[in-house]
Backbone as CSV, one residue per row, in Angstrom:
resi,resn,N_x,N_y,N_z,CA_x,CA_y,CA_z,C_x,C_y,C_z
1,MET,0.852,-1.184,0.000,0.000,0.000,0.000,0.892,1.239,0.000
2,ARG,0.581,2.185,-0.854,1.379,3.405,-0.925,1.045,4.325,0.250
3,ALA,2.024,5.103,0.630,1.823,6.034,1.744,0.909,7.170,1.313
4,LEU,0.058,7.583,2.227,-0.850,8.701,1.954,-0.130,10.014,2.218
5,LYS,-0.367,10.994,1.359,0.287,12.297,1.488,-0.615,13.253,2.262
6,HIS,0.017,13.971,3.178,-0.673,14.986,3.973,0.150,16.268,3.919
7,PRO,-0.468,17.401,3.616,0.300,18.647,3.596,0.703,19.080,5.001
8,ASP,1.836,19.763,5.088,2.213,20.385,6.354,1.239,21.526,6.622
9,ALA,1.054,21.857,7.882,0.098,22.903,8.252,0.403,24.233,7.565
10,ASN,1.676,24.542,7.365,2.019,25.815,6.716,1.718,25.795,5.219
11,GLU,1.354,24.639,4.680,1.008,24.516,3.260,-0.506,24.549,3.020
12,PHE,-1.293,24.627,4.078,-2.752,24.669,3.909,-3.128,25.910,3.101
13,VAL,-4.035,25.741,2.166,-4.514,26.839,1.329,-6.006,27.001,1.611
14,LEU,-6.399,28.224,1.954,-7.775,28.477,2.345,-8.774,28.042,1.276
15,GLU,-8.461,28.294,0.025,-9.374,27.915,-1.058,-9.594,26.403,-1.106
16,ARG,-8.555,25.628,-0.834,-8.699,24.164,-0.812,-9.558,23.715,0.358
17,VAL,-9.376,24.355,1.493,-10.204,24.027,2.660,-11.665,24.335,2.352
18,PHE,-11.926,25.515,1.793,-13.302,25.865,1.443,-13.876,24.919,0.395
19,TYR,-13.066,24.559,-0.597,-13.540,23.616,-1.610,-13.918,22.285,-0.957
20,ALA,-13.048,21.781,-0.089,-13.320,20.503,0.579,-14.602,20.572,1.403
21,LEU,-14.834,21.696,2.040,-16.026,21.842,2.894,-17.282,22.194,2.103
22,SER,-17.137,22.494,0.822,-18.307,22.892,0.027,-19.210,21.721,-0.322
23,ASP,-18.717,20.512,-0.184,-19.525,19.327,-0.462,-20.203,18.866,0.827
24,PRO,-21.516,18.661,0.812,-22.233,18.258,2.034,-21.731,16.949,2.646
25,VAL,-21.295,16.013,1.826,-20.784,14.747,2.348,-19.494,14.985,3.117
26,ARG,-18.586,15.761,2.538,-17.314,16.039,3.212,-17.530,16.882,4.463
27,LEU,-18.420,17.840,4.406,-18.714,18.649,5.585,-19.266,17.772,6.703
28,ASP,-20.122,16.817,6.356,-20.666,15.891,7.352,-19.551,15.045,7.964
29,ILE,-18.609,14.585,7.146,-17.483,13.805,7.666,-16.676,14.639,8.654
30,VAL,-16.405,15.886,8.318,-15.640,16.774,9.203,-16.408,17.002,10.506
31,ARG,-17.693,17.244,10.411,-18.505,17.440,11.623,-18.472,16.199,12.514
32,ARG,-18.578,15.034,11.909,-18.565,13.795,12.680,-17.196,13.543,13.301
33,LEU,-16.119,13.851,12.566,-14.773,13.683,13.123,-14.506,14.646,14.270
34,ALA,-15.139,15.800,14.245,-14.949,16.782,15.324,-15.507,16.270,16.648
35,GLU,-16.369,15.272,16.582,-17.015,14.735,17.792,-16.291,13.535,18.385
36,VAL,-15.279,12.989,17.675,-14.580,11.791,18.136,-13.068,11.990,18.011
37,ASP,-12.318,11.113,18.676,-10.858,11.170,18.548,-10.410,10.702,17.172
38,ALA,-11.011,9.618,16.695,-10.675,9.049,15.394,-11.817,8.145,14.944
39,ALA,-11.912,7.941,13.640,-12.940,7.054,13.102,-12.439,6.441,11.800
40,SER,-12.870,5.220,11.550,-12.490,4.556,10.308,-13.345,5.084,9.164
41,CYS,-12.877,4.851,7.947,-13.656,5.258,6.773,-15.019,4.574,6.791
42,GLY,-15.040,3.310,7.201,-16.293,2.567,7.260,-17.293,3.178,8.219
43,GLU,-16.809,3.768,9.303,-17.702,4.416,10.264,-18.275,5.721,9.722
44,LEU,-17.615,6.275,8.713,-17.989,7.586,8.194,-18.551,7.542,6.777
45,ASP,-18.671,6.354,6.187,-19.032,6.282,4.767,-20.506,6.513,4.474
46,GLY,-21.365,6.391,5.455,-22.791,6.640,5.235,-23.413,5.700,4.216
47,GLY,-22.813,4.522,4.017,-23.345,3.566,3.065,-23.019,3.877,1.612
48,ARG,-22.136,4.816,1.391,-21.768,5.211,0.029,-20.759,4.217,-0.558
49,PRO,-20.660,4.153,-1.882,-19.686,3.260,-2.518,-18.248,3.617,-2.114
50,LYS,-17.407,2.596,-2.033,-16.019,2.785,-1.603,-15.273,3.792,-2.471
51,SER,-15.502,3.759,-3.788,-14.791,4.690,-4.676,-15.175,6.140,-4.383
52,THR,-16.439,6.374,-4.087,-16.905,7.725,-3.758,-16.292,8.195,-2.447
53,VAL,-16.297,7.311,-1.458,-15.741,7.645,-0.148,-14.240,7.912,-0.267
54,SER,-13.548,7.103,-1.060,-12.105,7.310,-1.270,-11.833,8.694,-1.841
55,HIS,-12.647,9.106,-2.798,-12.486,10.439,-3.389,-12.671,11.527,-2.327
56,HIS,-13.731,11.416,-1.524,-13.993,12.432,-0.504,-12.845,12.518,0.503
57,PHE,-12.325,11.376,0.933,-11.223,11.405,1.889,-9.941,11.945,1.258
58,ARG,-9.723,11.693,-0.024,-8.558,12.255,-0.700,-8.632,13.782,-0.706
59,VAL,-9.806,14.326,-1.034,-9.991,15.782,-1.044,-9.777,16.344,0.361
60,LEU,-10.320,15.683,1.363,-10.162,16.145,2.745,-8.694,16.095,3.183
61,ARG,-7.990,15.026,2.816,-6.567,14.915,3.161,-5.740,15.981,2.469
62,GLU,-5.950,16.144,1.165,-5.146,17.104,0.400,-5.374,18.545,0.831
63,SER,-6.541,18.836,1.385,-6.808,20.192,1.869,-6.198,20.420,3.250
64,GLY,-5.866,19.323,3.943,-5.310,19.431,5.289,-6.329,19.238,6.391
65,LEU,-7.577,19.014,6.050,-8.621,18.863,7.066,-8.505,17.558,7.851
66,VAL,-8.066,16.506,7.186,-8.079,15.176,7.792,-6.708,14.532,7.683
67,HIS,-6.346,13.788,8.718,-5.144,12.956,8.678,-5.603,11.505,8.736
68,THR,-5.056,10.679,7.843,-5.435,9.270,7.773,-4.227,8.401,8.074
69,ASP,-4.383,7.519,9.065,-3.361,6.527,9.402,-3.850,5.168,8.950
70,CYS,-2.959,4.404,8.336,-3.313,3.060,7.883,-2.844,2.051,8.923
71,ALA,-3.776,1.215,9.370,-3.472,0.129,10.296,-3.982,-1.149,9.639
72,GLY,-3.112,-1.788,8.867,-3.548,-2.944,8.088,-4.476,-2.480,6.984
73,THR,-5.664,-3.044,6.951,-6.640,-2.642,5.937,-7.572,-1.542,6.427
74,THR,-7.400,-1.126,7.662,-8.260,-0.086,8.236,-7.577,1.273,8.135
75,HIS,-8.334,2.258,7.677,-7.848,3.632,7.616,-8.529,4.415,8.734
76,MET,-7.722,4.897,9.679,-8.260,5.683,10.787,-8.026,7.166,10.500
77,ASN,-9.084,7.935,10.642,-9.072,9.355,10.295,-9.239,10.226,11.524
78,THR,-8.508,11.338,11.522,-8.656,12.338,12.575,-8.764,13.710,11.936
79,LEU,-9.482,14.590,12.583,-9.581,15.973,12.145,-8.321,16.690,12.614
80,ARG,-7.695,17.433,11.743,-6.462,18.150,12.082,-6.801,19.514,12.694
81,ARG,-7.590,19.480,13.723,-8.135,20.699,14.328,-7.041,21.638,14.827
82,ALA,-6.061,21.122,15.544,-5.004,21.990,16.087,-4.221,22.673,14.959
83,ASP,-3.878,21.907,13.917,-3.159,22.492,12.779,-4.005,23.539,12.071
84,LEU,-5.292,23.248,11.897,-6.195,24.190,11.226,-6.376,25.461,12.055
85,ASP,-6.514,25.290,13.375,-6.681,26.461,14.249,-5.433,27.331,14.255
86,LYS,-4.276,26.698,14.147,-3.029,27.466,14.114,-2.906,28.246,12.804
87,ARG,-3.251,27.595,11.699,-3.118,28.220,10.366,-4.221,29.240,10.104
88,PHE,-5.459,28.891,10.488,-6.623,29.754,10.247,-7.399,29.920,11.555
89,PRO,-6.910,30.765,12.462,-7.546,30.911,13.781,-9.041,31.232,13.679
90,GLY,-9.832,30.446,14.400,-11.269,30.685,14.480,-12.095,30.081,13.354
91,LEU,-11.462,29.664,12.266,-12.209,29.160,11.122,-12.991,27.894,11.453
92,MET,-12.336,26.899,12.010,-13.028,25.639,12.286,-14.104,25.823,13.348
93,GLY,-13.844,26.663,14.319,-14.878,26.934,15.326,-16.117,27.522,14.690
94,ALA,-15.917,28.475,13.775,-17.056,29.099,13.092,-17.814,28.085,12.243
95,ILE,-17.076,27.225,11.564,-17.717,26.226,10.703,-18.468,25.193,11.535
96,LEU,-17.823,24.680,12.561,-18.433,23.617,13.359,-19.569,24.112,14.247
97,ASN,-19.600,25.401,14.530,-20.672,25.952,15.359,-21.922,26.305,14.562
98,GLN,-21.857,26.203,13.242,-23.031,26.469,12.411,-24.034,25.332,12.583
99,PRO,-25.308,25.661,12.685,-26.299,24.590,12.809,-26.344,23.748,11.540
100,VAL,-26.623,22.472,11.721,-26.776,21.575,10.585,-28.128,21.881,9.959
101,PRO,-28.152,22.196,8.659,-29.426,22.566,8.035,-30.403,21.398,7.986
102,ASP,-31.673,21.726,8.086,-32.733,20.745,7.921,-32.832,20.475,6.421
103,VAL,-32.557,19.246,6.010,-32.497,18.911,4.589,-33.813,19.224,3.889
104,LYS,-34.922,18.938,4.511,-36.221,19.204,3.885,-36.417,20.696,3.647
105,ARG,-36.072,21.494,4.639,-36.221,22.948,4.505,-35.305,23.491,3.429
106,SER,-34.048,22.993,3.393,-33.089,23.534,2.433,-33.446,23.162,0.996
107,ARG,-34.264,22.140,0.810,-34.680,21.751,-0.541,-36.016,22.377,-0.914
108,GLY,-36.560,23.193,-0.044,-37.802,23.895,-0.353,-39.061,23.116,0.013
109,ALA,-38.906,21.958,0.641,-40.085,21.173,1.036,-40.727,21.784,2.269
110,LYS,-41.997,21.542,2.413,-42.705,22.064,3.600,-43.052,20.970,4.540
């Protein structure tokens, strides 16, 4: 298995972080990781296909939001909160403190 690449905190680019968070699936993964020390991809996949989940985690890793450690066939993920807070003070707090939208309301349903 090839090693996964993670940017150093000083290499984080705000536009990449925003891009990664612009997808509801990735934002949900980040919110869920903020509540735990670590979680496997399987715990965070929401029943989605493996290829789709792999793509989302790649985007999250490359933006610097998530760190993934491989333990055999299990990938354990952590939110890089301390690194993000150091690079972009207050950003993650503002994002994570936003209420989760009601899906029905956001789609215009009554």
